[in-house]
C-alpha positions in Angstrom: 131.8 134.9 -29.0 129.5 132.2 -27.5 130.1 133.7 -24.0 129.0 137.1 -25.2 125.8 135.6 -26.8 125.0 133.8 -23.5 125.5 137.0 -21.5 123.3 138.9 -23.9 120.6 136.2 -23.7 120.7 136.2 -19.9 120.6 140.0 -19.7 117.6 140.0 -22.0 115.9 137.4 -19.9 116.6 139.4 -16.7 115.2 142.5 -18.3 112.0 140.6 -19.2 111.8 139.2 -15.7 112.3 142.7 -14.2 109.6 144.1 -16.4 107.2 141.3 -15.4 107.9 142.0 -11.7 107.3 145.7 -12.3 104.0 144.8 -14.0 103.0 142.7 -11.0 103.8 145.6 -8.6 101.8 148.0 -10.8 98.9 145.6 -10.9 98.8 145.3 -7.1 98.9 149.1 -6.9 96.0 149.3 -9.4 94.1 146.8 -7.3 94.6 148.9 -4.1 93.5 152.0 -6.0 90.3 150.4 -7.2 89.5 149.1 -3.7 89.9 152.7 -2.4 87.7 154.1 -5.2 84.9 151.7 -4.5 84.3 153.4 -1.2 82.0 156.0 -2.7 78.5 156.9 -1.5 75.7 156.1 -3.9 73.0 158.7 -4.6 71.0 159.8 -7.7 73.6 162.5 -8.3 76.5 160.0 -8.4 74.8 157.4 -10.5 76.8 158.1 -13.7 80.0 158.2 -11.6 79.1 154.9 -10.0 78.5 153.3 -13.4 81.8 154.5 -14.8 83.6 153.4 -11.6 82.0 149.9 -11.9 83.0 149.5 -15.5 86.6 150.7 -14.7 86.7 148.3 -11.8 85.6 145.4 -13.9 88.2 146.1 -16.6 91.0 146.3 -14.0 89.5 143.2 -12.3 89.8 141.1 -15.4 93.4 142.2 -16.0 94.4 141.6 -12.4 92.7 138.2 -12.2 94.5 137.0 -15.3 97.9 137.7 -13.8 99.8 135.3 -11.5 100.4 136.3 -7.9 98.0 139.3 -8.1 95.1 139.2 -5.6 92.4 140.5 -7.9 89.5 138.5 -6.4 89.0 141.1 -3.6 87.6 143.6 -6.2 84.9 141.1 -7.3 84.1 140.3 -3.7 83.9 144.0 -2.8 81.5 144.7 -5.7 79.2 141.8 -4.7 79.2 142.9 -1.1 78.4 146.5 -2.1 75.8 145.9 -4.8 74.5 142.5 -3.9 72.8 140.1 -6.3 72.4 142.7 -9.1 76.0 142.7 -10.0 76.8 139.0 -9.5 76.3 138.0 -13.2 78.7 140.7 -14.3 81.4 139.7 -11.7 80.9 136.0 -12.5 81.3 136.6 -16.2 84.4 138.8 -15.7 86.0 136.2 -13.4 85.5 133.4 -16.0 86.9 135.7 -18.8 89.9 136.6 -16.7 90.8 133.0 -15.8 90.4 131.9 -19.5 92.6 134.9 -20.4 95.3 133.7 -17.9 95.1 130.2 -19.4 95.6 131.6 -22.9 98.6 133.7 -21.7 100.1 130.4 -20.5 99.6 128.9 -23.9 101.2 131.9 -25.6 104.4 132.0 -23.5 107.2 130.3 -25.4 108.4 127.2 -23.6 112.0 128.0 -24.6 111.7 131.2 -22.5 110.7 129.3 -19.4 113.5 126.8 -20.0 116.0 129.7 -20.1 114.5 131.1 -16.9 114.8 127.8 -15.1 118.4 127.6 -16.2 119.0 131.1 -14.9 117.4 130.1 -11.6 119.5 126.9 -11.4 116.4 124.7 -11.3 118.0 121.9 -13.2 115.5 119.1 -12.5 112.6 121.2 -13.5 114.4 122.5 -16.6 115.2 119.0 -17.6 111.6 118.0 -17.2 110.4 120.9 -19.4 113.0 120.1 -22.0 111.9 116.5 -22.2 108.2 117.3 -22.6 108.6 120.3 -24.9 108.4 118.4 -28.2 105.5 116.2 -27.0 101.8 116.8 -27.7 99.3 116.8 -24.9 98.6 113.0 -25.0 102.3 112.2 -25.1 103.0 114.7 -22.3 100.3 113.1 -20.1 101.6 109.6 -20.7 105.2 110.7 -20.0 104.3 112.4 -16.8 102.2 109.4 -15.6 105.0 107.0 -16.4 107.8 109.1 -14.7 105.9 110.3 -11.7 107.9 110.0 -8.5 105.0 110.6 -6.1 101.9 108.4 -5.9 99.8 111.6 -5.7 101.0 112.9 -9.1 99.2 110.3 -11.2 96.0 110.9 -9.3 96.2 114.6 -9.8 97.0 114.2 -13.5 94.1 111.8 -14.1 91.7 114.1 -12.2 93.4 117.4 -13.3 90.2 119.2 -14.1 88.8 118.5 -10.6 92.2 119.4 -9.1 92.2 122.8 -10.9 88.6 123.4 -9.7 89.6 122.7 -6.1 92.8 124.8 -6.4 90.8 127.8 -7.6 88.6 127.6 -4.5 91.2 127.0 -1.9 91.5 129.9 0.5 95.0 131.4 0.3 95.7 130.1 -3.2 97.6 133.3 -3.8 100.6 131.3 -2.3 100.5 129.2 -5.5 99.9 132.0 -7.9 96.2 132.7 -7.3 93.6 132.2 -10.0 95.7 133.8 -12.6 98.8 131.7 -11.7 96.8 128.5 -11.7 95.3 129.3 -15.0 98.7 130.3 -16.4 100.3 127.0 -15.4 97.3 125.0 -16.8 97.7 126.7 -20.1 101.5 126.3 -20.1 101.2 122.6 -19.3 99.4 122.0 -22.6 97.4 119.3 -20.8 94.0 121.1 -21.0 92.0 121.9 -24.1 90.6 125.5 -24.2 86.9 124.4 -24.3 87.3 121.9 -21.4 89.3 124.4 -19.3 86.6 127.1 -20.0 83.9 124.7 -18.8 86.0 123.8 -15.7 86.4 127.4 -14.8 82.8 128.3 -15.4 81.7 125.5 -12.9 84.5 126.1 -10.4 83.8 129.8 -9.8 80.0 129.4 -9.7 79.3 128.4 -6.1 79.9 131.7 -4.3 78.1 133.9 -6.9 75.2 131.4 -6.9 75.1 131.6 -3.1 74.9 135.4 -3.3 72.1 135.1 -5.9 70.1 132.6 -3.9 70.4 134.6 -0.6 70.0 138.0 -2.3 73.4 139.1 -1.0 
């Protein structure tokens, strides 16, 4: 009976994982479609079409940026390149909202689900770590991780975790570690960041490039 329950649990987890992968594939395709649609020519006759396209692009951009391993930033960059400084505040606000949304998604994911996934993937050490920190609050987690760190860099990164996140969000090629959505998701899942503090970190971290475009006029 127990074996049947375990098989059913693993099957359910595999189905969820498969659905998530399908979502990522669909999100990447949506991003490609938006990038293609942004190649329109602007004229007085197409002004309404352009407005609708921009609003659609921004909505998709927020969803893509909030997901791990989905390169959504290209849409925001394309919009800023095409429209210059006039669209920068909208793209900046959408980016901040998307990264906060990714953070909240990380907060909402049940830690038990991640523990089961780690067991399925045979990542025993990581599974044991998550099991040990699961019942702890944020302060207890931080103290535990600092005390049990095996690398000298881990305590430094934990103590300066807000700065570390800000740097990670701006590293070229951060898609290899999940992109902005993945970084935000992990930050939320870790329970080491409060929502207001993370929102402020994101607001500051993503500001340099939009500010540069504003100052230079695109």
